[in-house]
BAKOLPA-139002 format. One line per 5 residues: number of its first residue (from 1); their letters; for each residue x, z, y of C-alpha. Coordinates in Angstrom, 2 decimals, m for minus. Each point is the difference from the previous one (the first is absolute). Layout:
residues N
NUM> a> X Z Y ~ ...
//
This chain:
residues 345
1> xxxxx> m36.90 66.50 m90.79 ~ m0.27 0.52 3.75 ~ 1.77 m1.55 2.67 ~ 1.11 1.97 3.07 ~ m3.13 m0.32 2.38
6> xxxxx> m1.81 1.38 m2.22 ~ 2.50 3.16 m1.22 ~ m0.32 0.64 3.73 ~ m3.68 m0.38 0.47 ~ m0.53 2.85 m2.95
11> xxxxx> 2.93 2.04 0.86 ~ m1.84 0.59 3.57 ~ m3.22 0.54 m1.59 ~ 1.04 2.79 m2.54 ~ 1.87 1.46 3.39
16> xxxxx> m3.09 0.35 1.57 ~ m2.00 1.42 m2.96 ~ 2.72 2.80 m0.07 ~ m0.14 0.66 3.98 ~ m3.82 0.21 m0.21
21> xxxxx> 0.61 3.40 m2.33 ~ 1.95 1.82 2.74 ~ m2.16 2.19 2.03 ~ 1.17 m0.70 3.40 ~ m1.50 m3.86 m0.79
26> xxxxx> m3.12 1.53 m1.08 ~ m2.52 m1.48 2.74 ~ 1.88 m3.37 m0.63 ~ m0.57 m0.12 m3.51 ~ m2.75 m2.98 0.12
31> xxxxx> 2.45 m2.08 1.99 ~ 2.82 0.94 m2.69 ~ m2.45 m1.30 m2.80 ~ m1.09 m3.18 1.91 ~ 3.37 m0.98 0.66
36> xxxxx> 1.25 0.73 m3.54 ~ m2.91 m2.16 m1.21 ~ 0.75 m2.49 2.40 ~ 3.73 m0.46 m1.23 ~ m1.16 m0.25 m3.57
41> xxxxx> m2.29 m2.54 0.09 ~ 2.43 m2.10 1.92 ~ 2.49 0.62 m2.67 ~ m2.09 m1.09 m2.54 ~ m0.97 m3.13 1.26
46> xxxxx> 1.00 m3.12 m1.71 ~ 3.22 m1.87 1.53 ~ 2.78 m1.56 m1.20 ~ 2.47 2.35 m1.70 ~ m3.03 2.74 m0.39
51> xxxxx> m0.34 m0.72 m3.76 ~ m2.82 3.51 m0.22 ~ m1.87 m1.62 2.74 ~ m0.24 m3.30 m1.56 ~ m0.98 1.73 m3.23
56> xxxxx> m2.84 1.74 1.40 ~ m1.47 m2.70 1.74 ~ 1.07 m2.52 m2.44 ~ 0.82 m2.86 2.16 ~ 1.29 m2.07 m2.95
61> xxxxx> m1.31 0.30 m3.52 ~ m3.31 0.56 m1.52 ~ m1.59 3.74 m0.71 ~ m1.79 2.55 2.28 ~ 1.21 0.40 3.45
66> xxxxx> m0.90 2.18 2.93 ~ m1.60 m1.30 3.04 ~ 2.54 m1.20 2.65 ~ m3.00 0.01 2.72 ~ m1.28 3.19 m0.45
71> xxxxx> 3.69 1.45 0.30 ~ 0.37 m2.10 3.02 ~ m3.14 1.02 1.75 ~ 1.01 3.83 m0.93 ~ 3.42 m0.47 1.64
76> xxxxx> m1.24 m1.14 3.16 ~ m3.03 2.14 m0.09 ~ 3.09 2.86 m0.64 ~ 2.22 m0.99 2.50 ~ m2.73 m0.21 2.59
81> xxxxx> m1.12 3.23 m0.74 ~ 3.63 1.57 0.35 ~ 0.58 m1.66 3.40 ~ m3.06 1.39 1.46 ~ 0.78 3.57 m1.29
86> xxxxx> 3.47 m0.28 1.29 ~ m0.93 m1.23 3.57 ~ m2.83 3.07 m0.05 ~ 2.94 2.15 m0.68 ~ 1.98 m1.21 3.02
91> xxxxx> m3.25 0.17 2.50 ~ m0.13 3.48 m1.05 ~ 3.61 1.01 0.24 ~ 0.53 m2.00 3.19 ~ m2.59 m0.71 2.16
96> xxxxx> m2.39 2.49 m1.27 ~ 2.33 2.73 m0.90 ~ m2.35 2.96 1.14 ~ m2.95 m1.48 m2.35 ~ m2.02 1.07 3.54
101> xxxxx> m1.59 m3.39 m0.11 ~ m1.17 m1.32 m3.43 ~ m2.30 m2.16 1.55 ~ 2.38 m1.94 1.65 ~ 2.14 m0.14 m2.86
106> xxxxx> m2.42 m1.22 m2.26 ~ m0.69 m2.64 2.79 ~ 3.27 m1.71 m0.70 ~ 0.01 0.86 m3.74 ~ m3.20 m1.97 m0.60
111> xxxxx> 1.05 m2.89 2.14 ~ 3.33 0.04 m2.23 ~ m1.71 0.17 m2.64 ~ m2.32 m2.74 0.55 ~ 3.03 m2.50 0.91
116> xxxxx> 2.08 1.12 m3.31 ~ m2.59 m0.66 m2.24 ~ m1.19 m3.12 1.59 ~ 3.85 m1.24 m0.58 ~ m0.36 1.15 m3.27
121> xxxxx> m2.84 m1.95 m0.82 ~ 1.54 m3.00 1.41 ~ 2.80 0.46 m2.23 ~ m1.72 0.51 m3.37 ~ m1.92 m3.25 1.11
126> xxxxx> 3.22 m2.04 0.41 ~ 2.16 1.69 m2.48 ~ m1.89 0.98 m2.57 ~ m2.79 m2.44 m0.19 ~ 2.11 m3.08 1.49
131> xxxxx> m3.00 m0.36 2.56 ~ 0.51 m1.99 2.87 ~ 0.86 2.46 2.62 ~ m0.70 m2.36 3.12 ~ m3.53 m1.03 m1.03
136> xxxxx> m1.02 3.77 0.01 ~ 1.83 0.83 3.16 ~ m1.61 m2.87 1.97 ~ m3.86 0.92 m1.22 ~ 1.31 4.08 1.07
141> xxxxx> 0.74 m1.81 3.24 ~ m3.35 m1.26 0.54 ~ m1.76 2.84 m1.18 ~ 2.31 2.64 2.13 ~ m1.15 m2.69 3.18
146> xxxxx> m3.94 0.48 m1.12 ~ 0.22 3.97 m0.39 ~ 2.32 0.29 3.11 ~ m2.86 m1.43 2.07 ~ m2.65 1.50 m1.70
151> xxxxx> 1.92 3.63 0.03 ~ 1.94 m0.13 3.40 ~ m1.72 2.96 1.22 ~ 0.66 2.03 m2.79 ~ 3.74 m1.65 0.20
156> xxxxx> 0.42 1.04 3.03 ~ m0.75 3.31 m0.80 ~ 2.32 0.21 m2.56 ~ 2.85 m1.40 1.86 ~ m0.77 2.44 3.16
161> xxxxx> 0.26 2.67 m2.56 ~ 3.37 m0.89 m1.27 ~ 1.37 m0.36 3.56 ~ m1.66 3.42 0.51 ~ 1.66 1.46 m3.19
166> xxxxx> 3.50 m1.78 1.22 ~ 0.18 1.29 3.18 ~ m1.75 3.09 m0.65 ~ m1.37 1.18 3.49 ~ m1.94 3.09 m1.84
171> xxxxx> m0.36 0.95 m3.60 ~ m2.40 1.99 m1.75 ~ m0.38 3.47 1.72 ~ 0.19 m1.08 3.68 ~ m2.25 0.06 2.42
176> xxxxx> m0.62 m3.07 2.27 ~ m2.07 m1.50 2.54 ~ m1.16 m3.72 0.10 ~ m0.91 m1.53 3.44 ~ m0.87 3.68 1.27
181> xxxxx> m3.25 m0.73 m2.04 ~ 0.56 1.09 m3.80 ~ 2.31 3.35 m0.57 ~ 0.75 1.43 m3.18 ~ 2.39 1.18 m2.67
186> xxxxx> 1.27 m3.07 m2.55 ~ m1.20 0.54 m3.29 ~ 1.08 m3.19 m1.81 ~ 1.75 m3.62 0.95 ~ m1.12 m1.92 m3.09
191> xxxxx> 0.02 m4.03 m0.26 ~ m2.85 m0.35 2.30 ~ m0.69 2.63 2.58 ~ 1.01 3.30 1.43 ~ m2.15 3.09 m0.77
196> xxxxx> m0.16 2.62 2.54 ~ m1.64 3.43 0.05 ~ m1.52 0.85 3.25 ~ m0.12 3.43 1.72 ~ m3.74 0.20 m1.33
201> xxxxx> 1.40 m0.74 m3.51 ~ m1.36 m3.64 m0.22 ~ 1.78 m2.60 m1.60 ~ 0.55 m3.07 1.99 ~ 0.84 m3.49 m1.81
206> xxxxx> 2.16 m1.93 2.54 ~ 1.03 m3.53 m1.54 ~ 3.80 m0.49 0.64 ~ 0.04 m3.06 1.66 ~ m2.16 1.91 2.67
211> xxxxx> 2.61 2.57 0.48 ~ 2.97 m2.27 0.03 ~ m1.71 m1.57 3.21 ~ m1.10 3.63 1.59 ~ 2.29 2.40 1.88
216> xxxxx> 0.78 2.75 m2.38 ~ 1.13 3.48 1.43 ~ 1.67 1.88 m2.41 ~ m0.44 4.14 0.97 ~ 1.79 1.37 m2.86
221> xxxxx> 3.54 m2.17 0.95 ~ 2.43 1.41 1.15 ~ m0.30 3.22 m1.71 ~ 0.31 1.91 3.11 ~ m2.73 1.84 1.38
226> xxxxx> m3.02 m1.44 1.41 ~ m0.73 0.02 3.96 ~ m3.56 0.81 0.93 ~ m1.69 m0.71 3.44 ~ m2.95 1.58 1.79
231> xxxxx> m0.77 m1.45 3.31 ~ m2.00 1.93 2.65 ~ m1.39 m0.31 3.05 ~ m0.27 2.81 2.25 ~ m1.27 m0.13 3.79
236> xxxxx> 2.39 m0.50 2.66 ~ m0.49 3.00 1.73 ~ 1.73 2.05 m3.05 ~ 3.57 0.25 0.96 ~ 2.04 m1.89 m2.84
241> xxxxx> 2.36 2.85 m0.37 ~ m2.57 2.06 m0.76 ~ m1.55 m2.78 m2.90 ~ 3.23 m0.78 m1.33 ~ 0.97 3.57 m0.35
246> xxxxx> m3.09 0.93 m1.79 ~ 0.40 m3.11 m2.31 ~ 3.46 1.54 m1.20 ~ m1.30 2.89 m0.27 ~ m2.98 m1.40 m2.51
251> xxxxx> 2.57 m1.85 m2.06 ~ 2.22 3.28 0.19 ~ m2.72 1.77 m1.96 ~ m0.61 m2.57 m2.42 ~ 1.33 0.42 m3.23
256> xxxxx> m0.63 m3.81 m0.87 ~ 3.00 m0.83 1.83 ~ 3.34 m1.54 m2.30 ~ 2.64 2.62 m0.33 ~ 3.04 m0.98 2.13
261> xxxxx> m2.15 m2.30 2.46 ~ m1.06 0.85 3.60 ~ m3.56 m1.37 1.66 ~ m0.01 m1.74 3.01 ~ m2.76 m0.04 2.74
266> xxxxx> m0.18 m2.11 3.00 ~ m1.92 m1.42 2.52 ~ m0.23 m3.98 m0.46 ~ m2.65 m1.50 2.10 ~ m2.17 0.52 3.04
271> xxxxx> m3.98 m1.58 0.22 ~ m2.46 1.35 2.44 ~ m0.03 3.28 0.17 ~ 1.53 0.90 m3.50 ~ 3.75 m0.16 m1.02
276> xxxxx> 0.68 m1.08 m3.60 ~ 2.11 2.65 m1.99 ~ 1.61 m0.82 m3.72 ~ 1.00 2.77 m2.38 ~ 2.57 m1.15 m2.31
281> xxxxx> 0.84 2.28 m3.02 ~ 1.61 m1.08 m3.61 ~ m1.34 1.25 m3.30 ~ 1.06 m0.85 m3.59 ~ m1.92 m2.16 m1.05
286> xxxxx> m2.44 m2.88 0.88 ~ m2.22 1.35 m2.71 ~ m0.38 3.12 2.24 ~ m0.94 m2.02 2.90 ~ m3.77 0.75 0.07
291> xxxxx> 0.12 3.21 m0.59 ~ 3.13 1.06 2.47 ~ m1.76 m1.86 2.96 ~ m3.00 2.35 m0.69 ~ 2.15 3.14 0.12
296> xxxxx> 1.73 m1.33 3.15 ~ m3.33 m0.44 1.54 ~ m1.11 3.53 m0.74 ~ 3.39 1.40 1.59 ~ m0.74 m2.28 2.64
301> xxxxx> m3.01 1.28 1.04 ~ 0.86 3.57 m0.60 ~ 2.85 m0.48 2.29 ~ m2.03 m1.12 2.75 ~ m2.19 2.77 m0.21
306> xxxxx> 2.90 2.16 0.41 ~ 1.25 m2.08 3.25 ~ m3.57 0.77 1.30 ~ m0.84 m3.76 m0.65 ~ m3.36 0.42 m1.89
311> xxxxx> m1.16 m2.96 m2.14 ~ m4.00 m0.64 0.09 ~ m2.07 m1.61 m2.65 ~ 0.96 m3.39 m0.73 ~ m1.67 m2.56 2.06
316> xxxxx> m0.71 m4.01 m0.54 ~ 0.61 m0.71 3.49 ~ 3.35 1.41 1.58 ~ m1.67 0.27 3.49 ~ m2.61 2.30 m0.84
321> xxxxx> 0.27 3.55 0.49 ~ m3.64 1.74 0.85 ~ 1.77 3.13 0.26 ~ 2.03 m1.22 3.05 ~ 2.77 2.69 m0.70
326> xxxxx> 3.37 m1.22 1.42 ~ 1.67 2.46 m2.73 ~ m1.67 m1.71 m3.06 ~ 1.41 m2.75 m1.80 ~ m1.96 m2.87 m1.24
331> xxxxx> 1.46 m1.39 m3.35 ~ m0.99 m3.63 m1.07 ~ m0.77 m0.94 m3.73 ~ 3.07 m1.61 m1.89 ~ 1.12 m3.51 0.73
336> xxxxx> 0.05 m3.00 m2.85 ~ 3.53 1.10 m0.21 ~ m0.69 3.63 m1.14 ~ 1.26 1.67 3.52 ~ m2.37 2.40 1.59
341> xxxxx> m0.39 m0.27 3.72 ~ 0.04 3.35 1.89 ~ m1.13 0.54 3.62 ~ 0.27 2.69 1.81 ~ 0.91 1.50 3.54
//
């Protein structure tokens, strides 16, 4: 009644249905059911040496018959769904094993689903309805050119999004700065754009094509402690050793320095009557940098007071010191990089 091909297909279908009841395979039960149904449909298709398929579909003789086209369409759709599900499982187990970037996995899964179902549609036209596939492909090619020209900016964003997810220079949760203009924490990377949450808890949407052309600094990779620097300008009359000792004392008294790291203070430049110093220290996370700099600046002020370098009111003009007191340090506002310049004598 059955040929060896039908017997093998039916045996595989029965084995898959038995495996689905095992507790270990509970997460994969839909895959087992879909695979078993695909094997069963394939086994029932009419072919030479398959009298049951020929009887069900009535390829010869008169009488009611099952619609061959309906089973053919069902076979292609079920096969496409099964292949797409297996690909999604592979992505989850290999490229995204920790499931920490569901948006990136969904991006590849959506692209693969569109391609797979598109091929299934072409297969249905060619094998089930016996339509000329070449005519359809030519029409589709012309339509693709028209859509490509009309949506070239959107396609550029999509392709850039794919490149970002393949290279993965940053991921969800990372703190990044783009061209020193936009800084924030990555919320999502989708088909068209990347979403950032800024320090002010605002959401910034940046097209992927813009990010792919920009210089992006990832503050979360590598995972070592993040290094912060504070720039200071002190009057050249103050001994450098005195300033460096004061800065080291400030860093030693601060609780924001990462455990196991040592802060550094050094003179790095000289201009007019001022010497530029830098205090470098490490913190556990870039997300703490604003609060850490604020605490460290407070510790620097306290250390300067302890060393006899008194800090005056912030002045817009660095050279303006109406008190004419040589023991009073004049501090300038923050510069564009977030560093505070302090001048003193």
